[in-house]
N, C-alpha and C positions, 0 to 999 in steps of 0.2 A: 504494500500500500504506500502511496506517495505521502510525503510529509506535507502538512498544511503550512503554507507560506503566509506571510503577513501581507495579504493583498486586499485592498479595498474592493468590496463587492460591486459598488457603483462603477468604479474605474474598469473593472473586469468586464462588466456587462456592456458598457459603452464602447469598449475597445473591440470586443468580440461580435457585438451586434450593432455595428455602426449604422445609424439611420433608422433603427427599429426600436430603440429605447425612447420612451416618452415620459417626461416628468409630469405627472398628473397635477402637481401643484401649480405648474406654469400654465397648464391648460385651463385650470379654474380661474387663475388671475386674468388671463387674456379673454376668457369667455364673458366675463362681467362687462367688458367694454366693447366687445365686438359682436356684430350681427352676422356671425359666420358659423356654419355647422361644426360641431365638435370634432368630427373626423377630419375636417380640413385643417383645423388648428393642430391636431395631433400629428398629421402628416408633415406639416410645415415645421413643427417643433422637432420631430424626429429627424428630419433632413438637415435642418439648419441650426439646431440648438440642442444637440445631444451630448453636450459636454457636462462635466460634473463641477467645473470651476465656476463658482458663483459670480466672481468678478467678470468673467468672460460672458456669462449669460446676461448680466446687468447691462453690459456695453451693447 
């Protein structure tokens, strides 16, 4: 069995599933001010904002 490494699960998910991981908290924040279907927001967030760095997301 492999040893467990000190890897952040969020970083692992975003690196292995690039463009497919969606942060639901960002979807909720954007949905309040946008008149767009949720699946469109989730697609755009997955494609263009799938980072785990909060400073990068804020920019």
